[in-house]
Backbone atoms as SQL, in Angstrom:
CREATE TABLE atoms (id INTEGER PRIMARY KEY, chain TEXT, resi INTEGER, resn TEXT, atom TEXT, x REAL, y REAL, z REAL);
INSERT INTO atoms VALUES
  (1, 'A', 1, 'UNK', 'N', 0.714, -1.019, -0.092),
  (2, 'A', 1, 'UNK', 'CA', 0.207, 0.278, -0.034),
  (3, 'A', 1, 'UNK', 'C', 1.101, 1.506, -0.328),
  (4, 'A', 2, 'UNK', 'N', 1.757, 1.530, 0.670),
  (5, 'A', 2, 'UNK', 'CA', 2.807, 2.518, 0.642),
  (6, 'A', 2, 'UNK', 'C', 3.509, 2.257, -0.432),
  (7, 'A', 3, 'UNK', 'N', 3.983, 1.303, -0.715),
  (8, 'A', 3, 'UNK', 'CA', 4.330, 2.193, -2.608),
  (9, 'A', 3, 'UNK', 'C', 3.268, 1.943, -3.895),
  (10, 'A', 4, 'UNK', 'N', 1.987, 2.210, -3.468),
  (11, 'A', 4, 'UNK', 'CA', 1.341, 2.964, -4.289),
  (12, 'A', 4, 'UNK', 'C', 0.715, 4.381, -4.146),
  (13, 'A', 5, 'UNK', 'N', 1.384, 4.718, -2.509),
  (14, 'A', 5, 'UNK', 'CA', 1.075, 6.279, -2.232),
  (15, 'A', 5, 'UNK', 'C', 1.905, 6.617, -2.585),
  (16, 'A', 6, 'UNK', 'N', 3.316, 6.003, -3.047),
  (17, 'A', 6, 'UNK', 'CA', 4.504, 6.674, -3.704),
  (18, 'A', 6, 'UNK', 'C', 4.372, 6.973, -5.469),
  (19, 'A', 7, 'UNK', 'N', 3.616, 5.802, -5.651),
  (20, 'A', 7, 'UNK', 'CA', 3.692, 6.181, -7.040),
  (21, 'A', 7, 'UNK', 'C', 2.011, 7.304, -7.350),
  (22, 'A', 8, 'UNK', 'N', 0.454, 7.244, -6.280),
  (23, 'A', 8, 'UNK', 'CA', 0.231, 7.692, -6.730),
  (24, 'A', 8, 'UNK', 'C', 1.173, 9.280, -6.739),
  (25, 'A', 9, 'UNK', 'N', 1.967, 9.877, -5.573),
  (26, 'A', 9, 'UNK', 'CA', 2.513, 11.141, -5.560),
  (27, 'A', 9, 'UNK', 'C', 3.190, 11.524, -6.593),
  (28, 'A', 10, 'UNK', 'N', 4.039, 10.242, -7.289),
  (29, 'A', 10, 'UNK', 'CA', 5.037, 10.790, -8.350),
  (30, 'A', 10, 'UNK', 'C', 3.838, 10.855, -9.427),
  (31, 'A', 11, 'UNK', 'N', 3.202, 10.467, -10.008),
  (32, 'A', 11, 'UNK', 'CA', 1.772, 10.475, -10.896),
  (33, 'A', 11, 'UNK', 'C', 1.211, 11.858, -10.584),
  (34, 'A', 12, 'UNK', 'N', 0.817, 12.147, -10.200),
  (35, 'A', 12, 'UNK', 'CA', 0.407, 13.294, -9.253),
  (36, 'A', 12, 'UNK', 'C', 1.533, 14.643, -9.793),
  (37, 'A', 13, 'UNK', 'N', 2.574, 14.366, -9.071),
  (38, 'A', 13, 'UNK', 'CA', 3.755, 15.354, -9.399),
  (39, 'A', 13, 'UNK', 'C', 3.602, 15.772, -11.168),
  (40, 'A', 14, 'UNK', 'N', 3.968, 14.456, -11.662),
  (41, 'A', 14, 'UNK', 'CA', 4.265, 14.605, -13.463),
  (42, 'A', 14, 'UNK', 'C', 2.883, 15.161, -14.012),
  (43, 'A', 15, 'UNK', 'N', 1.818, 14.757, -13.759),
  (44, 'A', 15, 'UNK', 'CA', 0.683, 15.066, -14.072),
  (45, 'A', 15, 'UNK', 'C', 0.673, 16.861, -14.113),
  (46, 'A', 16, 'UNK', 'N', 0.692, 17.378, -12.769),
  (47, 'A', 16, 'UNK', 'CA', 0.627, 18.611, -12.738),
  (48, 'A', 16, 'UNK', 'C', 1.632, 19.113, -13.533),
  (49, 'A', 17, 'UNK', 'N', 2.807, 18.839, -13.203),
  (50, 'A', 17, 'UNK', 'CA', 4.145, 19.832, -14.018),
  (51, 'A', 17, 'UNK', 'C', 3.868, 19.786, -15.362),
  (52, 'A', 18, 'UNK', 'N', 3.615, 18.740, -15.921),
  (53, 'A', 18, 'UNK', 'CA', 2.832, 17.982, -17.542),
  (54, 'A', 18, 'UNK', 'C', 1.640, 19.440, -18.215),
  (55, 'A', 19, 'UNK', 'N', 0.689, 19.802, -17.200),
  (56, 'A', 19, 'UNK', 'CA', -0.190, 20.429, -16.904),
  (57, 'A', 19, 'UNK', 'C', 0.207, 21.772, -17.041),
  (58, 'A', 20, 'UNK', 'N', 0.881, 22.008, -16.799),
  (59, 'A', 20, 'UNK', 'CA', 1.820, 23.594, -16.798),
  (60, 'A', 20, 'UNK', 'C', 2.749, 23.727, -17.405),
  (61, 'A', 21, 'UNK', 'N', 3.267, 22.518, -17.850),
  (62, 'A', 21, 'UNK', 'CA', 4.232, 22.941, -19.543),
  (63, 'A', 21, 'UNK', 'C', 3.873, 22.730, -19.822),
  (64, 'A', 22, 'UNK', 'N', 2.153, 22.574, -20.769),
  (65, 'A', 22, 'UNK', 'CA', 2.160, 22.259, -21.967),
  (66, 'A', 22, 'UNK', 'C', 0.845, 22.997, -22.662),
  (67, 'A', 23, 'UNK', 'N', 1.246, 25.058, -21.926),
  (68, 'A', 23, 'UNK', 'CA', 0.087, 25.305, -22.132),
  (69, 'A', 23, 'UNK', 'C', 0.751, 26.052, -23.394),
  (70, 'A', 24, 'UNK', 'N', -0.548, 26.332, -24.169),
  (71, 'A', 24, 'UNK', 'CA', -0.526, 26.601, -25.592),
  (72, 'A', 24, 'UNK', 'C', 0.273, 27.841, -25.695),
  (73, 'A', 25, 'UNK', 'N', 1.326, 28.356, -26.688),
  (74, 'A', 25, 'UNK', 'CA', 1.815, 29.357, -26.668),
  (75, 'A', 25, 'UNK', 'C', 0.518, 30.421, -28.000),
  (76, 'A', 26, 'UNK', 'N', 1.289, 31.622, -27.822),
  (77, 'A', 26, 'UNK', 'CA', 0.455, 32.366, -28.053),
  (78, 'A', 26, 'UNK', 'C', -1.394, 32.662, -28.009),
  (79, 'A', 27, 'UNK', 'N', -1.355, 32.459, -26.591),
  (80, 'A', 27, 'UNK', 'CA', -3.034, 33.114, -26.112),
  (81, 'A', 27, 'UNK', 'C', -2.572, 33.820, -24.970),
  (82, 'A', 28, 'UNK', 'N', -3.695, 34.451, -24.684),
  (83, 'A', 28, 'UNK', 'CA', -3.578, 35.805, -23.874),
  (84, 'A', 28, 'UNK', 'C', -3.351, 34.962, -22.273),
  (85, 'A', 29, 'UNK', 'N', -2.178, 35.217, -21.654),
  (86, 'A', 29, 'UNK', 'CA', -1.709, 35.054, -20.115),
  (87, 'A', 29, 'UNK', 'C', -2.445, 34.921, -19.436),
  (88, 'A', 30, 'UNK', 'N', -3.888, 35.994, -19.383),
  (89, 'A', 30, 'UNK', 'CA', -4.967, 36.266, -18.312),
  (90, 'A', 30, 'UNK', 'C', -6.094, 35.345, -18.550),
  (91, 'A', 31, 'UNK', 'N', -6.609, 35.091, -19.535),
  (92, 'A', 31, 'UNK', 'CA', -7.324, 34.225, -19.986),
  (93, 'A', 31, 'UNK', 'C', -6.465, 32.316, -19.658),
  (94, 'A', 32, 'UNK', 'N', -5.645, 32.333, -19.881),
  (95, 'A', 32, 'UNK', 'CA', -5.352, 31.236, -19.056),
  (96, 'A', 32, 'UNK', 'C', -4.422, 30.615, -18.100),
  (97, 'A', 33, 'UNK', 'N', -4.199, 31.776, -17.364),
  (98, 'A', 33, 'UNK', 'CA', -4.085, 32.036, -15.937),
  (99, 'A', 33, 'UNK', 'C', -5.739, 31.204, -14.972),
  (100, 'A', 34, 'UNK', 'N', -6.218, 32.047, -15.958),
  (101, 'A', 34, 'UNK', 'CA', -8.046, 32.002, -15.192),
  (102, 'A', 34, 'UNK', 'C', -8.104, 30.611, -15.385),
  (103, 'A', 35, 'UNK', 'N', -8.151, 30.109, -16.364),
  (104, 'A', 35, 'UNK', 'CA', -8.343, 28.419, -17.024),
  (105, 'A', 35, 'UNK', 'C', -7.476, 27.629, -16.296),
  (106, 'A', 36, 'UNK', 'N', -6.621, 27.970, -15.987),
  (107, 'A', 36, 'UNK', 'CA', -5.768, 27.340, -15.251),
  (108, 'A', 36, 'UNK', 'C', -6.206, 26.734, -13.488),
  (109, 'A', 37, 'UNK', 'N', -6.225, 28.337, -13.051),
  (110, 'A', 37, 'UNK', 'CA', -6.934, 28.342, -11.424),
  (111, 'A', 37, 'UNK', 'C', -8.452, 27.975, -11.604),
  (112, 'A', 38, 'UNK', 'N', -9.395, 27.849, -12.402),
  (113, 'A', 38, 'UNK', 'CA', -10.580, 27.773, -12.145),
  (114, 'A', 38, 'UNK', 'C', -10.395, 25.608, -12.424),
  (115, 'A', 39, 'UNK', 'N', -9.537, 25.042, -13.283),
  (116, 'A', 39, 'UNK', 'CA', -9.187, 23.846, -13.374),
  (117, 'A', 39, 'UNK', 'C', -8.977, 23.151, -11.928),
  (118, 'A', 40, 'UNK', 'N', -8.152, 23.800, -11.569),
  (119, 'A', 40, 'UNK', 'CA', -7.543, 23.459, -9.970),
  (120, 'A', 40, 'UNK', 'C', -8.261, 23.601, -9.081),
  (121, 'A', 41, 'UNK', 'N', -9.341, 24.681, -9.225),
  (122, 'A', 41, 'UNK', 'CA', -10.144, 25.102, -8.294),
  (123, 'A', 41, 'UNK', 'C', -11.043, 24.109, -8.531),
  (124, 'A', 42, 'UNK', 'N', -11.525, 23.745, -9.746),
  (125, 'A', 42, 'UNK', 'CA', -12.886, 22.001, -9.255),
  (126, 'A', 42, 'UNK', 'C', -12.413, 21.290, -8.841),
  (127, 'A', 43, 'UNK', 'N', -11.199, 20.724, -9.547),
  (128, 'A', 43, 'UNK', 'CA', -10.095, 18.979, -9.263),
  (129, 'A', 43, 'UNK', 'C', -9.841, 19.159, -8.277),
  (130, 'A', 44, 'UNK', 'N', -9.441, 19.804, -7.489),
  (131, 'A', 44, 'UNK', 'CA', -9.158, 19.474, -5.933),
  (132, 'A', 44, 'UNK', 'C', -10.225, 18.943, -5.079),
  (133, 'A', 45, 'UNK', 'N', -11.203, 19.819, -5.319),
  (134, 'A', 45, 'UNK', 'CA', -12.353, 19.601, -4.430),
  (135, 'A', 45, 'UNK', 'C', -13.529, 18.473, -4.834),
  (136, 'A', 46, 'UNK', 'N', -13.562, 17.945, -6.093),
  (137, 'A', 46, 'UNK', 'CA', -14.112, 16.755, -6.676),
  (138, 'A', 46, 'UNK', 'C', -13.283, 15.629, -6.692),
  (139, 'A', 47, 'UNK', 'N', -12.096, 15.529, -6.393),
  (140, 'A', 47, 'UNK', 'CA', -11.022, 14.742, -6.322),
  (141, 'A', 47, 'UNK', 'C', -11.716, 14.051, -4.634),
  (142, 'A', 48, 'UNK', 'N', -11.286, 15.152, -3.710),
  (143, 'A', 48, 'UNK', 'CA', -11.998, 15.380, -2.310),
  (144, 'A', 48, 'UNK', 'C', -12.645, 14.605, -2.175),
  (145, 'A', 49, 'UNK', 'N', -13.946, 15.225, -2.943),
  (146, 'A', 49, 'UNK', 'CA', -15.258, 15.084, -2.595),
  (147, 'A', 49, 'UNK', 'C', -15.579, 13.131, -2.811),
  (148, 'A', 50, 'UNK', 'N', -15.226, 12.573, -3.920),
  (149, 'A', 50, 'UNK', 'CA', -15.230, 11.095, -4.567),
  (150, 'A', 50, 'UNK', 'C', -14.017, 10.203, -3.346),
  (151, 'A', 51, 'UNK', 'N', -13.054, 10.763, -3.015),
  (152, 'A', 51, 'UNK', 'CA', -12.366, 9.696, -1.956),
  (153, 'A', 51, 'UNK', 'C', -13.327, 9.753, -0.680),
  (154, 'A', 52, 'UNK', 'N', -13.749, 10.765, -0.199),
  (155, 'A', 52, 'UNK', 'CA', -14.482, 10.930, 0.906),
  (156, 'A', 52, 'UNK', 'C', -16.007, 10.282, 1.009),
  (157, 'A', 53, 'UNK', 'N', -16.669, 10.470, -0.556),
  (158, 'A', 53, 'UNK', 'CA', -17.613, 9.541, -0.662),
  (159, 'A', 53, 'UNK', 'C', -17.537, 7.649, -0.697),
  (160, 'A', 54, 'UNK', 'N', -16.427, 7.441, -1.048),
  (161, 'A', 54, 'UNK', 'CA', -15.844, 6.098, -1.797),
  (162, 'A', 54, 'UNK', 'C', -15.527, 5.660, 0.213),
  (163, 'A', 55, 'UNK', 'N', -15.008, 6.169, 0.779),
  (164, 'A', 55, 'UNK', 'CA', -14.614, 6.324, 1.982),
  (165, 'A', 55, 'UNK', 'C', -15.815, 5.889, 3.046),
  (166, 'A', 56, 'UNK', 'N', -16.580, 6.782, 2.788),
  (167, 'A', 56, 'UNK', 'CA', -17.798, 6.441, 3.641),
  (168, 'A', 56, 'UNK', 'C', -18.787, 5.105, 3.681),
  (169, 'A', 57, 'UNK', 'N', -18.553, 5.186, 1.593),
  (170, 'A', 57, 'UNK', 'CA', -19.608, 4.564, 1.505),
  (171, 'A', 57, 'UNK', 'C', -18.624, 2.313, 1.979),
  (172, 'A', 58, 'UNK', 'N', -17.654, 2.661, 2.103),
  (173, 'A', 58, 'UNK', 'CA', -17.016, 1.758, 2.287),
  (174, 'A', 58, 'UNK', 'C', -16.971, 1.257, 3.326),
  (175, 'A', 59, 'UNK', 'N', -16.925, 2.681, 4.258),
  (176, 'A', 59, 'UNK', 'CA', -17.145, 1.896, 6.121),
  (177, 'A', 59, 'UNK', 'C', -18.693, 1.721, 6.203),
  (178, 'A', 60, 'UNK', 'N', -19.301, 2.148, 6.134),
  (179, 'A', 60, 'UNK', 'CA', -20.600, 2.015, 5.575),
  (180, 'A', 60, 'UNK', 'C', -20.650, 0.228, 5.702),
  (181, 'A', 61, 'UNK', 'N', -20.775, -0.411, 4.559),
  (182, 'A', 61, 'UNK', 'CA', -20.629, -1.685, 4.241),
  (183, 'A', 61, 'UNK', 'C', -19.747, -2.190, 5.015),
  (184, 'A', 62, 'UNK', 'N', -18.438, -2.240, 5.162),
  (185, 'A', 62, 'UNK', 'CA', -18.036, -3.066, 5.823),
  (186, 'A', 62, 'UNK', 'C', -18.259, -3.011, 7.469),
  (187, 'A', 63, 'UNK', 'N', -18.600, -2.164, 8.051),
  (188, 'A', 63, 'UNK', 'CA', -19.124, -1.788, 9.444),
  (189, 'A', 63, 'UNK', 'C', -18.194, -1.400, 10.088),
  (190, 'A', 64, 'UNK', 'N', -16.847, -0.957, 9.843),
  (191, 'A', 64, 'UNK', 'CA', -16.261, -0.432, 11.140),
  (192, 'A', 64, 'UNK', 'C', -15.989, 0.825, 11.147),
  (193, 'A', 65, 'UNK', 'N', -14.301, 1.302, 11.568),
  (194, 'A', 65, 'UNK', 'CA', -14.251, 2.278, 11.896),
  (195, 'A', 65, 'UNK', 'C', -13.146, 2.634, 10.754),
  (196, 'A', 66, 'UNK', 'N', -13.112, 2.384, 9.802),
  (197, 'A', 66, 'UNK', 'CA', -11.887, 2.700, 8.602),
  (198, 'A', 66, 'UNK', 'C', -10.949, 2.162, 8.580),
  (199, 'A', 67, 'UNK', 'N', -10.763, 1.105, 7.834),
  (200, 'A', 67, 'UNK', 'CA', -9.590, 0.145, 8.045),
  (201, 'A', 67, 'UNK', 'C', -8.069, 1.179, 7.083),
  (202, 'A', 68, 'UNK', 'N', -6.748, 0.042, 7.198),
  (203, 'A', 68, 'UNK', 'CA', -6.165, 1.414, 6.529),
  (204, 'A', 68, 'UNK', 'C', -6.323, 1.064, 5.154),
  (205, 'A', 69, 'UNK', 'N', -6.799, -0.061, 4.549),
  (206, 'A', 69, 'UNK', 'CA', -7.423, -0.335, 3.130),
  (207, 'A', 69, 'UNK', 'C', -8.152, 0.414, 2.621),
  (208, 'A', 70, 'UNK', 'N', -9.508, 1.074, 3.264),
  (209, 'A', 70, 'UNK', 'CA', -10.435, 1.742, 2.931),
  (210, 'A', 70, 'UNK', 'C', -9.614, 3.117, 2.630),
  (211, 'A', 71, 'UNK', 'N', -9.092, 3.840, 3.786),
  (212, 'A', 71, 'UNK', 'CA', -8.218, 4.791, 3.517),
  (213, 'A', 71, 'UNK', 'C', -7.654, 4.516, 2.036),
  (214, 'A', 72, 'UNK', 'N', -6.742, 3.868, 2.306),
  (215, 'A', 72, 'UNK', 'CA', -5.922, 4.311, 1.304),
  (216, 'A', 72, 'UNK', 'C', -6.345, 4.120, -0.325),
  (217, 'A', 73, 'UNK', 'N', -7.451, 3.047, -0.582),
  (218, 'A', 73, 'UNK', 'CA', -7.926, 2.866, -1.609),
  (219, 'A', 73, 'UNK', 'C', -9.215, 3.891, -1.901),
  (220, 'A', 74, 'UNK', 'N', -9.656, 4.899, -0.723),
  (221, 'A', 74, 'UNK', 'CA', -10.487, 6.113, -1.248),
  (222, 'A', 74, 'UNK', 'C', -9.167, 7.554, -2.103),
  (223, 'A', 75, 'UNK', 'N', -8.115, 7.251, -0.935),
  (224, 'A', 75, 'UNK', 'CA', -7.310, 8.140, -1.760),
  (225, 'A', 75, 'UNK', 'C', -7.165, 7.942, -2.797),
  (226, 'A', 76, 'UNK', 'N', -6.667, 6.956, -3.426),
  (227, 'A', 76, 'UNK', 'CA', -6.281, 6.201, -4.625),
  (228, 'A', 76, 'UNK', 'C', -7.323, 6.778, -5.799),
  (229, 'A', 77, 'UNK', 'N', -8.649, 6.621, -5.098),
  (230, 'A', 77, 'UNK', 'CA', -9.676, 7.004, -6.158),
  (231, 'A', 77, 'UNK', 'C', -9.886, 8.522, -6.281),
  (232, 'A', 78, 'UNK', 'N', -9.964, 9.298, -5.138),
  (233, 'A', 78, 'UNK', 'CA', -9.897, 10.743, -5.217),
  (234, 'A', 78, 'UNK', 'C', -8.687, 11.118, -5.810),
  (235, 'A', 79, 'UNK', 'N', -7.385, 10.311, -5.976),
  (236, 'A', 79, 'UNK', 'CA', -6.388, 11.350, -6.377),
  (237, 'A', 79, 'UNK', 'C', -6.367, 10.634, -7.870),
  (238, 'A', 80, 'UNK', 'N', -6.903, 9.388, -8.183),
  (239, 'A', 80, 'UNK', 'CA', -7.526, 9.307, -10.180),
  (240, 'A', 80, 'UNK', 'C', -8.117, 9.974, -10.327),
  (241, 'A', 81, 'UNK', 'N', -9.411, 10.338, -9.878),
  (242, 'A', 81, 'UNK', 'CA', -10.470, 11.743, -10.447),
  (243, 'A', 81, 'UNK', 'C', -9.345, 12.603, -10.442),
  (244, 'A', 82, 'UNK', 'N', -8.736, 13.629, -9.809),
  (245, 'A', 82, 'UNK', 'CA', -8.111, 14.166, -9.877),
  (246, 'A', 82, 'UNK', 'C', -7.144, 14.324, -10.987),
  (247, 'A', 83, 'UNK', 'N', -6.454, 13.048, -11.443),
  (248, 'A', 83, 'UNK', 'CA', -5.644, 13.095, -12.520),
  (249, 'A', 83, 'UNK', 'C', -6.239, 12.872, -13.729),
  (250, 'A', 84, 'UNK', 'N', -7.283, 12.304, -14.126),
  (251, 'A', 84, 'UNK', 'CA', -8.027, 12.372, -15.244),
  (252, 'A', 84, 'UNK', 'C', -9.204, 13.781, -15.353),
  (253, 'A', 85, 'UNK', 'N', -9.264, 14.693, -14.190),
  (254, 'A', 85, 'UNK', 'CA', -9.362, 15.955, -14.455),
  (255, 'A', 85, 'UNK', 'C', -8.334, 16.908, -15.144),
  (256, 'A', 86, 'UNK', 'N', -7.339, 16.897, -14.164),
  (257, 'A', 86, 'UNK', 'CA', -6.257, 17.824, -15.206),
  (258, 'A', 86, 'UNK', 'C', -5.940, 17.073, -16.743),
  (259, 'A', 87, 'UNK', 'N', -5.853, 15.768, -16.983),
  (260, 'A', 87, 'UNK', 'CA', -5.661, 15.507, -18.463),
  (261, 'A', 87, 'UNK', 'C', -6.748, 15.721, -18.992),
  (262, 'A', 88, 'UNK', 'N', -8.193, 15.070, -18.474),
  (263, 'A', 88, 'UNK', 'CA', -9.095, 16.122, -19.822),
  (264, 'A', 88, 'UNK', 'C', -8.927, 17.533, -19.899),
  (265, 'A', 89, 'UNK', 'N', -8.654, 18.186, -18.824),
  (266, 'A', 89, 'UNK', 'CA', -9.074, 19.647, -18.926),
  (267, 'A', 89, 'UNK', 'C', -7.656, 19.990, -19.391),
  (268, 'A', 90, 'UNK', 'N', -6.431, 19.977, -19.457),
  (269, 'A', 90, 'UNK', 'CA', -5.449, 20.071, -20.300),
  (270, 'A', 90, 'UNK', 'C', -5.787, 19.588, -21.549),
  (271, 'A', 91, 'UNK', 'N', -6.667, 18.579, -22.042),
  (272, 'A', 91, 'UNK', 'CA', -6.961, 18.275, -23.589),
  (273, 'A', 91, 'UNK', 'C', -7.990, 19.144, -23.923),
  (274, 'A', 92, 'UNK', 'N', -9.185, 19.533, -22.813),
  (275, 'A', 92, 'UNK', 'CA', -9.916, 20.632, -23.690),
  (276, 'A', 92, 'UNK', 'C', -9.127, 22.053, -23.445),
  (277, 'A', 93, 'UNK', 'N', -8.492, 22.405, -22.615),
  (278, 'A', 93, 'UNK', 'CA', -7.858, 23.470, -23.502),
  (279, 'A', 93, 'UNK', 'C', -7.013, 23.846, -24.335),
  (280, 'A', 94, 'UNK', 'N', -6.224, 22.570, -24.472),
  (281, 'A', 94, 'UNK', 'CA', -5.600, 22.806, -25.584),
  (282, 'A', 94, 'UNK', 'C', -6.196, 22.570, -27.392),
  (283, 'A', 95, 'UNK', 'N', -7.014, 21.744, -26.593),
  (284, 'A', 95, 'UNK', 'CA', -8.032, 22.251, -28.652),
  (285, 'A', 95, 'UNK', 'C', -9.456, 22.837, -28.778),
  (286, 'A', 96, 'UNK', 'N', -9.874, 22.769, -27.690),
  (287, 'A', 96, 'UNK', 'CA', -11.082, 23.277, -27.225),
  (288, 'A', 96, 'UNK', 'C', -11.336, 24.884, -27.112),
  (289, 'A', 97, 'UNK', 'N', -10.653, 25.068, -25.965),
  (290, 'A', 97, 'UNK', 'CA', -10.783, 26.168, -25.327),
  (291, 'A', 97, 'UNK', 'C', -9.718, 27.172, -25.958),
  (292, 'A', 98, 'UNK', 'N', -8.524, 26.980, -26.380),
  (293, 'A', 98, 'UNK', 'CA', -7.413, 27.487, -27.174),
  (294, 'A', 98, 'UNK', 'C', -6.852, 27.072, -28.232),
  (295, 'A', 99, 'UNK', 'N', -7.899, 26.905, -29.103),
  (296, 'A', 99, 'UNK', 'CA', -7.423, 25.896, -30.632),
  (297, 'A', 99, 'UNK', 'C', -6.497, 26.677, -31.360),
  (298, 'A', 100, 'UNK', 'N', -5.720, 25.432, -31.822),
  (299, 'A', 100, 'UNK', 'CA', -4.513, 25.852, -32.719),
  (300, 'A', 100, 'UNK', 'C', -5.158, 26.973, -33.606),
  (301, 'A', 101, 'UNK', 'N', -6.153, 27.479, -34.097),
  (302, 'A', 101, 'UNK', 'CA', -6.144, 27.936, -35.330),
  (303, 'A', 101, 'UNK', 'C', -6.229, 29.574, -34.545),
  (304, 'A', 102, 'UNK', 'N', -6.842, 29.282, -33.126),
  (305, 'A', 102, 'UNK', 'CA', -6.920, 30.741, -32.919),
  (306, 'A', 102, 'UNK', 'C', -5.718, 31.541, -32.071),
  (307, 'A', 103, 'UNK', 'N', -4.896, 30.934, -32.269),
  (308, 'A', 103, 'UNK', 'CA', -3.889, 30.971, -31.516),
  (309, 'A', 103, 'UNK', 'C', -3.365, 32.569, -32.600),
  (310, 'A', 104, 'UNK', 'N', -2.441, 33.001, -31.551),
  (311, 'A', 104, 'UNK', 'CA', -1.312, 34.417, -32.324),
  (312, 'A', 104, 'UNK', 'C', -0.039, 33.700, -32.618),
  (313, 'A', 105, 'UNK', 'N', 0.526, 33.857, -33.799),
  (314, 'A', 105, 'UNK', 'CA', 1.745, 33.344, -33.993),
  (315, 'A', 105, 'UNK', 'C', 2.962, 33.259, -32.725),
  (316, 'A', 106, 'UNK', 'N', 3.968, 32.643, -32.736),
  (317, 'A', 106, 'UNK', 'CA', 4.921, 32.869, -31.906),
  (318, 'A', 106, 'UNK', 'C', 6.116, 32.331, -32.244),
  (319, 'A', 107, 'UNK', 'N', 7.079, 33.637, -32.497),
  (320, 'A', 107, 'UNK', 'CA', 8.322, 32.821, -32.820),
  (321, 'A', 107, 'UNK', 'C', 8.880, 32.179, -32.399),
  (322, 'A', 108, 'UNK', 'N', 9.534, 31.093, -33.020),
  (323, 'A', 108, 'UNK', 'CA', 10.341, 29.646, -32.775),
  (324, 'A', 108, 'UNK', 'C', 11.615, 30.482, -31.821),
  (325, 'A', 109, 'UNK', 'N', 11.845, 30.200, -30.667),
  (326, 'A', 109, 'UNK', 'CA', 13.071, 30.006, -30.043),
  (327, 'A', 109, 'UNK', 'C', 14.767, 28.931, -29.898),
  (328, 'A', 110, 'UNK', 'N', 15.573, 29.594, -30.662),
  (329, 'A', 110, 'UNK', 'CA', 16.050, 27.867, -30.518),
  (330, 'A', 110, 'UNK', 'C', 16.479, 26.897, -28.924),
  (331, 'A', 111, 'UNK', 'N', 15.938, 26.018, -28.893),
  (332, 'A', 111, 'UNK', 'CA', 16.356, 25.573, -26.948),
  (333, 'A', 111, 'UNK', 'C', 18.287, 25.586, -26.389),
  (334, 'A', 112, 'UNK', 'N', 19.089, 25.539, -27.453),
  (335, 'A', 112, 'UNK', 'CA', 20.137, 25.592, -26.876),
  (336, 'A', 112, 'UNK', 'C', 21.320, 26.411, -28.177),
  (337, 'A', 113, 'UNK', 'N', 22.200, 27.028, -27.449),
  (338, 'A', 113, 'UNK', 'CA', 22.546, 28.033, -28.205),
  (339, 'A', 113, 'UNK', 'C', 23.679, 27.527, -29.510),
  (340, 'A', 114, 'UNK', 'N', 24.177, 26.381, -29.151),
  (341, 'A', 114, 'UNK', 'CA', 25.133, 25.688, -30.269),
  (342, 'A', 114, 'UNK', 'C', 24.102, 25.111, -31.598),
  (343, 'A', 115, 'UNK', 'N', 22.936, 25.355, -31.617),
  (344, 'A', 115, 'UNK', 'CA', 22.049, 24.604, -32.334),
  (345, 'A', 115, 'UNK', 'C', 21.380, 25.909, -33.464),
  (346, 'A', 116, 'UNK', 'N', 22.285, 26.789, -32.825),
  (347, 'A', 116, 'UNK', 'CA', 22.026, 28.413, -33.883),
  (348, 'A', 116, 'UNK', 'C', 22.973, 27.905, -34.850),
  (349, 'A', 117, 'UNK', 'N', 22.899, 28.067, -36.283),
  (350, 'A', 117, 'UNK', 'CA', 23.061, 27.768, -37.796),
  (351, 'A', 117, 'UNK', 'C', 24.288, 28.318, -37.504);
């Protein structure tokens, strides 16, 4: 169970990092920040609510005060919902909210000084 928690934390970190590093270029910065903030403000409580709902449902069925397995599984479910919302929110952001056809052209910058002709 502890290894699963380590994996979940690693996946959460990678997903949040990837979400912010795939911001579409050429969109108004204010709109992009508002969209990103709105997604995070929605994804965190929804993930928490799913995990809490699963915890309460499992505790009611099992009839105990909450074993470690129920707690781990509810944390995993909430984290998974958060990951799915971040992934889907990033896809919606990049393809539907800020589609490539409506972005302003951005001049490409070389990634390394040695790559300049």
